[in-house]
N, C-alpha and C positions, 0 to 999 in steps of 0.2 A: 504493500500500500504506500502511496506517496505520502510525504510528510505534510502536505497541505491538507486542510480540512480537519474535521473532527477525527481524533484517533480511535482505533479499535480498543476493546478491553484488553486485548493481548499486548498492544503497545503501551498502554497505561501501566499494566502490570510490570512489564519489562523496565520501564523508566523508574517506577518506584523501587523495584528490586536493585537497580543500579545505584539509587540514592541510599539504600540501606543494604549494603552488600553482605552483611552478616546474617541476613535472612535469606531463605530459599523460597522460590515460587512453589507453593503447594497446589494451588488451583488458580484459574483466572481470577484476578482481583483479590487473591489471598496470599499473603506472605507469612511464613512461620519460621521459627527456630526453636529447637528443643533445648531445654535446660534441665536435663535429667528427667524428673517426674512431672515437669511442666512444659507446656509450649507457650511461647510468647508470639503474638501475631500483630500484623497490620491488615485489617480488613477494609476493602474498598467497596462497601455496599452500594449497589445501584440505588439511585433515587426512585421514588414511586413512579415517576413518569419515564424513567429509563434514560433521561437525557444527561445524567451526570452520576457522580458517586460521592459517598460520604466516608472519608477516612476515619477509622476507629482503631486505636491501640488497645490491646487486650491480652489476657492470659487465659489458659485453660489447663486445669489439673488432669493429669492422666491417671490419678490414683483412684478414680471411680469409673465404673462402667457407664458410659454416656453415649447416646447415638450420634452426636455431632460435636464438633469443636466449638465450644461456647465462647461468648464474648464477655467473660467474667472480668471484673475490674475495668470494664470498657470506658475509654475516654474518647468520645466522638468529637471530631473537630467542630469547634464552635466559634462564633463571633464574640467580640467583647461583651455583647449584650446577653450572651448565654444561649442564643438560638443556634441551631445547626448551621454549618457553613459548607454546603456542598460545592464540589468542583464540577462545573458543567464540562462535558466532553468537548464542546465547541470552544471553551476557554481554557482547556487543559494546559496548553503551551504557556499561556499568560500567567495562570494561577498556580501551576505546579510547584514552583519554588517557594511561594508563600505558604502553600498548604503543608509541604514537608517541614518547613521551619516551625510553623505553628503547632503541628502535631508533636514535634520533638518537645516543645515547651509544655504542652498540655498533657502529655502522657504521664500516667502515675509512676511509670518506671522508665529507666533510660532506654533509648532505642539505638544509640550508636555503639554501645557495648553491652554485652549480656549482663543483666542484673544478677546479683547473687541470690542463692536460695533464701538467705536470711532477709534480703531486701524484699523479695516477693512475698514471703510469709508475713513480714511486718506490714506490708501494704494490705494484705487480707485482714489483719488485725485492725488496722486503721479504718478500713472500710466498714467493718462491723461496728466499730465505735461511732463512726459518722452516721450510720443508719439509726442508731439509738438517739443520738443528739438531734437528728432531724425529724424524729418521729416516724421514720419509715418502717417497713416490715422487717422482721428479724432476719439477719444475714446468716441463716443456718448453713447454706452451702459454702459461703466464704469461710466461716469458722471451721467447718469440717475440712475444707481443702487446706487451710493453713496448717492444721494439725497433721493431716495425712501426708502432705508434701514434705514437711519437715521430717516426719518419721521415715518415709521412704528414702530420703536423702541421708539418713543416718544421723541427723542432727537432733538428738534426743532432748537436750535442754530446751531447744526451740519448740519441740513438740509439747513438752511439759508446760512451757509458757502459754501455748495455745490452749491446752486443757484448762489451765487456770483461768484464762479469759472466758472459756466456754462456761465454766462454773459460775463466774461472775455474771455473765450475760443472762443465764437462765433465771437469775433473780430479778431482772428488770424487763425482760421481754414480756409483753402482754400476752396472756394465754389466748385471747380472742384473735390474735394475729398469727398464731403458730400454724404451720402446715397441717392439712387435714390428717396426714398420716403420722403426725407427731406422736411418738410413743410415751412422752412424758420426760421430764428433765433427768430423772435418775436412770431410766433405761437408755436414754440417748447418750448420757455421759458414760455409762458402763460400756456401751457399744463402741464409743470412740476410743476409750482406753484399750479395749480388746483389739480393735483394728490397728491402732497405733503401735501396739506391742508385737505385732506379727509382721515384721519387715519383709520376710520372704513372700508372704501373700501379697503385700502391697507392690513389691517389685514385679511379681507375676501379673498383677493387674496392669501395671505400667507397660509391660511387654505386650500384653494382649491388646491394650488400647493403641499402642504404636502400630501394631499390625492392622487392627480394625479400621484405623483412620488413614492407613497408607502413608505412614510417616517415616518409613525406612530411609528415604532419600533426603529427609530434612536433617541437616547436621545437628549433632548434639554438642552443646557448648558447656556441658557440666562434666567435670572430671570425676565420674563415679569412682569411689574408692573400692567398691566391690560390686561386681555384677553377679547376682545370685543365679 
């Protein structure tokens, strides 16, 4: 395709990949890099009308069986007003540089170098606390992911910190807002302790999810100290 006119999704993906070379192209408009039991991504979601895309920086924990790569801790590109800031395909050449720079600034985690497991887990913790402060629904998945990611990575002190946060939050989460399948605080906490204590099972889940989501060609930036 000629360089003139609106670019294809493939060309947009390639240009974002060149801007963030530590990420790999996973699918059209999706960039990922593996960080052990987590993937970090840049998602270029098409707008509703299909005439542009909305960049979103995010992570997804591989420590749970899940049918898609989620946009957890997502930071969608926004204007100073807080409204979404889509990049129109017709204006991609003009707005691409501004969009990549703004996403770097707005992302909860660094994009130019891989964040550490600790940084990722602490951002899960921070998001859980922010949800409480803002009166939003309980961040049950984020709390679980923070604990299980730390445990899978062999960072036991960080997993224990997450369990302490979980115990704290169960005391302030309103029961009326809990998920319908919520087993109750005690059963939930006991289950988390058991899952965090079985690293072999967690690593097996990570391996299975890596296969299920076809992530074998996505480079892993985390130096696993043991591959079970």
